[in-house]
N, C-alpha and C positions, 0 to 999 in steps of 0.2 A: 905656490897655491896648491892646496891639497883638497880635492873633493872628498866627501864622505861616501865611501862605497856602500854604506848602509842606508843612505837616503833614498826615498822613493822618487822616481822621475815621473812627474805628472805630464804625460804626453798629450793630455787634453788641451794644453796651452799652446800647442803647435799644430800646424797643418802641413802635411807633406805633399807638396804639389810637384815634386820632381818627376820628370818624365811625362807630365800631363800635357805638355805642349805649350800652353799659355798663349799669349798674344804676341804678335810680331813686334819687334822693338826697333824703331827707327832711332833717330838721334835724340829723342826726347819722349816725354810722357804728355799725353793730351795735346800733342802738337807744339809743346813748349820745348825749346832747346835745352840740353843739359848745361847747367852753369859750369864755368871754368873749363869748357871744352868737353869733348865726348869721352867715352870709355870710362876708365877708372877715375878720371879727373873729376867726375861728377859724384864721387863717393860721399856717402853719408848725407845726401841732400834731403831737405824737407820737401817732399813732393807736394806741390799745390801751394807753395808760398804765395805766388802771385798768379794763380790760375783761375781767377774769377770767371765763372761761366764755362770752364773748359774741363770739368771733371766728366770725362766721356764714358769711361768704362763702368760696367756694373760690378758689384761686389761678387767676385767669382767664388771666393773661398770664405767660409764662415763657420763658426761653431766647431773649431778644430777638434779632431779626435786623434791627431797624430798620424793616422793611417796605420794599417796593419803592419807595415814594415818597421816603422819607428816604434810602435807599441811592443812588438815582439823583440826587436833588437835591444830596447831599453828596459826590458823586464828584469826584475831581480833574479829571474831564473838564468839570466845570461851573466856569468861571472866576469866577462870581458866587456861589459857594456860601456864602461867609462873610457875604453879605448876608442870608441866611436865618436866622431865629431858631432853627429846629430844628437847623441845622448848627452854629451857634455854641454852642448849649446842649449838643449832643452832644460837641463838642470840650471844653467845660468839664467834662463828666462824665468824659471820657477823662483829662483832666489831674488831676482830683480822685482818681480811682481809681489812676492811675499813681503819684501821690504816696503814698497810703496803702498801696499794694501793697509799697512799699519801707519806708515809715516805721513802719507798725504793728508789724511784728516787732521792729524796732530800738527802738521806744519802749515798747511794751507787752508784748513777748515772746510775741505770738500772731500767727498768720498772718492775712492779710487775705483775705476772700472777695469777689470781684467780684459786683455785683448790677446789675440793670437799673434804668434810669429809664423810666417809662411816660409817654409823652405822650398825653393824652386831651383830649376836648372835651366839656364839659357834665356828663357822668356816666361812672362807671366802676365795675366790680365788682372787689373786692380781697379778699385773704385776711382783711381786717378787716371785710368787709361792703361794701355799696354806698356810694359817695360822690358828691357833685356838686362842681362847680367852686367853689361858695361856701365850701368848706372851705379853699381855698388849697392850696399844695404840702404834701405830707405823706409820712411814711415809715410803712410798715406792717410791724411786726415779724414776724408769722407768715409772710408770703411774702417778707420781706426785700427789698422793692422801694420805690423812690421814685416818687411820682406827682405830675405837674404838668400843669395846663392852662396852656399858654404865654400865654394871654391874661391870666393873673394879673399879668404884668409891666405891662400897661397899667393895671390897677387900682392897682398899687403906685405907679405914676407919677402917675396922675390923682387918686387920693384921698388919697395920703399924701406926694406930692411927691418920692418917691425915684425919680427918672428917670435917674440915672446908669447907664451900661452895666454897670459892675462890680457893680451890685446883683444882676444875674442870677446870676453865678457864686457870689456870697455866699449867695443863697438855696439853690442846689444844694449848696454845701459844707456849709451848716447841716444839710440833710437827710441828707447822707452822714455827718455827725457823729453823727446818730442811728443810722445803720447801724453805726458803730464801737461805740456804746454797746450796741447789741443783741448784737454779736459778743463783746463783753467781759463780758456778763452784767450790765451796769449797769442797763439798762432793766428786766430781770426783777427785780433787787434792789429797784429803786424801786417796782415794782408790788407786790411782797410787803410792803414797808414801808407803802405806801398802803392796802393791805387791812387791815393790823394797826392802823393809825392813820389813819383816814379824815380826821380833822381836820387832819392834816399833809400831806394829798395835794397841795394847791395849792403849798405851800412846796417840796415835793420836785419837783414839776413845774417850778417856776422854776429850781431848781438843774440839772435835766436840760437844760432849754432853754439856759441860760447856758453850760453846758459845751459844747453843740453849737455855740453862737456862737464860743466860744473855739477849738474844733477847726477851725472855718471859717477863723478868723484864722491858725492854724498853716499850713493849706494855702496861704492867700494869700501868706504869707511865702516859701513855696518854689515858688510856681506857675511862675516862670520857669525852674526847674530841671527841670520835667517834660517828658518826651519821648514821642513816639509809638512804635509797635513797631519802627520803623526807626531810631530814635535821633534823629529830628528834633525840635527844640524846638517845643513847642506854643505858647508865648507868646514874642513878641519882647521885650515889656516889660510891666511892671506899675508904674505910677507912684504917687506919693503921692496924686495926684488920684483915682486909682482906689480907693485905700484909703479916702480920705475919702468916696467914694461908697458904699462898703460900710458905713462907720460911719454915714452918713446913713440908709441903708436899715435898719440894725439899730435905730437910734434911732426911726425913723418908726413901727416896729411894736412899740414898747414898750407894755406893758399900760396905762400911764398915758396915753400919747398916743392909743391906740385908744379908751379910755374917754372921753377928752375929745372925740374926733372924733364919737363916738356921741351926744354931748350929755348924757351923764350925769356924775355926780361921780366922782372918782377914789376907788376902793374897793380898798385894798391886800389885803383879805381874798379878793378874787376874782382876784388876779393869778395867772397860770399860766406866763408867759414872762419876766417881769422888766420893770423900768422901762426907759425909753429910755436912761438913763445906764448902768444895769447892762449892757444888751445891747451898747452900743457899747464900754463899758469892757472887757468880757470878750472881745469880738472883738479889741480892741486888745492885750489881754494875750497872746492867741494869736499875733497878728502880731508883736508886739514881741519875744517870746521865741522863737518858732518851734519850740516844744517842747510836745507834747501832754501831757507830765507836769505842766505848769504849769496845766492846765485842770481841776484837781480842785476843783470848786465845792462838793463835799460836805464836804471837810475844811477848806478855806480860808475858807469863808463867802462870802456874796454881797453 
């Protein structure tokens, strides 16, 4: 993967809340326990999947301007800007949103709505309630924002061996897949089904997560086509090695792998995100087809 050093980084698509304190983070959000255990084991969860009536917190951050730190660090005046994780991740966000801005109307017949990614450290208040870094990256449907503590990538590499650089845009593209699901009404439909049939909630969660993996693969297929507001390509290249890194990351955080890492037995009844094979297979489906319509995990089966 090679980012284009000449591409403009649009920091208006992120909000830098690091060091702002945020909200206290217990074992869950809005009083709901983190799926698959606490800490990193709740990684990439869709906050609010079954939180009817429990969206407690106000939207603390909105209308991102990046903050003076990110804006200055990621300015074209800084020749080393792409060495900074916040700048690279902002550019990934730019690419993901540029793609769906065009592709969502063409693919799903509905307009795309841009949303912020919030960079936070340790804890943050969200429209879904308070969260801490142990949750991992997540998307909050009520405030339509993606949240990430960038130190998550260190955990992903250290604990799960997914240290390839393309793991980072995969994670973000997965979360923006949840944003698409929210805009399309898929998340709300899954929530309603989960309320009617709580025994099927985990299975529905798996389908939702695997669809987001597939949508991340669709973006990856088209990443080199994305451009900044001036028409400059954001990526110079995305190689098969990069895709392999994304597949490795998807597999590393499969429910079965996470349960094995935690020292317990593999219990399919507690799966919420899918197995390592399912996650990598669905990402690959999105990448191979490049078509979001092929990501219907609800009718195709998982």
